[in-house]
C-alpha positions as CSV (number, residue, x, y, z in Angstrom):
1,M,21.4,-96.0,-34.3
2,P,17.6,-95.8,-34.1
3,I,16.2,-93.6,-31.3
4,F,14.3,-96.5,-29.7
5,K,17.6,-98.3,-29.0
6,R,18.9,-95.1,-27.2
7,L,15.7,-94.5,-25.3
8,P,16.7,-96.5,-22.1
9,A,19.9,-94.5,-21.8
10,L,18.0,-91.2,-22.3
11,V,15.4,-92.2,-19.6
12,L,18.2,-92.9,-17.1
13,I,19.9,-89.6,-17.8
14,V,16.7,-87.6,-17.4
15,A,15.8,-89.6,-14.2
16,A,19.2,-88.9,-12.7
17,G,18.9,-85.2,-13.4
18,C,15.5,-85.0,-11.7
19,G,16.9,-86.4,-8.5
20,A,18.8,-83.3,-7.9
21,L,15.6,-81.3,-7.4
22,S,14.5,-83.4,-4.5
23,D,17.7,-82.4,-2.6
24,R,16.6,-78.7,-2.6
25,V,15.7,-77.1,0.7
26,Q,12.2,-75.5,0.8
27,V,12.4,-71.8,0.1
28,Y,9.9,-69.0,0.8
29,P,9.5,-65.7,-1.1
30,A,11.7,-63.0,0.5
31,G,13.0,-59.5,-0.3
32,G,13.5,-56.1,1.0
33,T,15.2,-52.8,0.3
34,L,18.8,-51.6,0.5
35,T,19.8,-47.9,0.6
36,H,23.1,-46.2,0.9
37,Q,23.2,-42.7,2.3
38,G,19.5,-42.4,1.8
39,K,19.4,-43.5,-1.9
40,P,18.7,-46.9,-3.5
41,A,22.0,-48.9,-3.8
42,V,21.2,-49.8,-7.4
43,G,23.2,-52.8,-8.6
44,A,24.4,-53.9,-5.1
45,I,24.2,-57.6,-4.3
46,V,22.7,-58.7,-1.0
47,I,23.9,-62.1,0.2
48,L,22.4,-64.1,3.1
49,H,24.7,-66.3,5.1
50,P,23.1,-68.8,7.5
51,A,23.7,-67.6,11.1
52,D,24.4,-71.3,11.8
53,P,26.0,-72.8,8.6
54,A,24.8,-76.3,9.5
55,N,21.2,-75.2,9.1
56,A,21.3,-74.4,5.4
57,P,23.9,-75.2,2.8
58,V,22.8,-72.3,0.5
59,K,23.5,-68.6,0.3
60,P,20.4,-66.8,-1.1
61,R,21.2,-63.5,-2.9
62,G,19.4,-60.6,-4.6
63,K,20.4,-57.7,-6.8
64,V,19.1,-54.2,-5.9
65,G,16.9,-52.5,-8.5
66,P,16.4,-48.9,-9.3
67,D,13.8,-48.5,-6.6
68,G,16.1,-50.0,-3.9
69,S,14.3,-53.3,-3.7
70,Y,15.6,-56.8,-4.1
71,R,14.1,-60.3,-4.3
72,L,16.1,-63.2,-3.0
73,T,17.1,-66.1,-5.2
74,T,18.3,-69.5,-4.0
75,Y,17.7,-71.9,-6.9
76,D,15.5,-70.1,-9.5
77,T,15.3,-66.3,-10.1
78,G,13.3,-64.7,-7.3
79,D,12.3,-68.0,-5.6
80,G,13.2,-66.8,-2.1
81,A,15.3,-68.3,0.8
82,P,15.0,-71.2,3.2
83,A,13.5,-70.4,6.6
84,G,16.1,-69.4,9.2
85,E,18.3,-66.7,10.6
86,Y,20.9,-65.0,8.5
87,V,23.6,-62.5,8.5
88,V,23.7,-60.2,5.5
89,T,26.7,-59.1,3.5
90,V,26.7,-56.6,0.6
91,Y,28.9,-56.4,-2.4
92,W,28.3,-53.4,-4.7
93,P,30.3,-53.7,-7.9
94,K,31.3,-50.5,-9.6
95,Q,29.1,-50.0,-12.7
96,P,31.0,-49.9,-16.0
97,K,31.2,-46.9,-18.2
98,A,28.5,-46.3,-20.8
99,G,28.9,-48.8,-23.6
100,D,31.0,-51.3,-21.6
101,P,29.5,-54.7,-20.8
102,V,27.6,-54.9,-17.5
103,T,29.3,-57.3,-15.0
104,D,28.9,-58.2,-11.3
105,D,32.6,-58.5,-10.6
106,G,34.0,-55.0,-10.6
107,P,35.6,-53.4,-7.6
108,D,33.4,-53.0,-4.5
109,I,32.1,-49.4,-4.2
110,L,31.9,-50.0,-0.4
111,G,35.6,-51.0,-0.2
112,G,34.7,-54.4,1.3
113,K,33.2,-52.9,4.4
114,Y,30.1,-55.2,4.3
115,L,31.6,-58.3,2.7
116,R,32.5,-60.2,5.9
117,P,29.8,-62.3,7.7
118,E,31.6,-61.6,10.9
119,Q,30.7,-57.9,10.5
120,P,27.4,-58.1,8.7
121,A,25.4,-55.2,7.3
122,A,22.3,-56.6,9.0
123,R,20.7,-59.7,10.4
124,V,17.4,-61.1,9.0
125,T,15.0,-63.9,9.7
126,V,13.1,-65.7,6.9
127,T,10.0,-67.6,7.9
128,S,7.5,-69.8,6.1
129,G,5.2,-67.6,3.9
130,D,5.9,-64.4,2.1
131,N,8.7,-62.4,3.8
132,R,9.1,-58.6,3.6
133,L,12.5,-58.2,5.3
134,D,13.4,-55.1,7.3
135,P,15.0,-52.3,5.2
136,I,18.8,-52.2,5.3
137,T,20.4,-48.8,5.4
138,L,24.2,-48.5,4.8
139,K,26.0,-45.4,5.9
């Protein structure tokens, strides 16, 4: 079938896919640092849960780098988080042995201590503009 006969269907598919972008909540650049016993918690995953779940249907997250810093992601890598108040949970997957594939689903180095929003590692607030969140220190 010639492409021009399929064009209307392609236009509808592309248009339908673009509509999903308009459902996105506005996000603002945000990040901070996470340390454990005074050292960067390299590979830990910081997850923000809305303090009031009705305020935002998303859970921004960021992975801690070698310097202890993380940038939050909601939709696209490093795009930030919606404005609001959050409780912070932390999941720190055990790093694989040298030569094994890197994954983010190994056992939690912290034993689940900071995985529950009811007992968060911290509380943070994201506002419009660029957000440098308070450092999080785990003991």
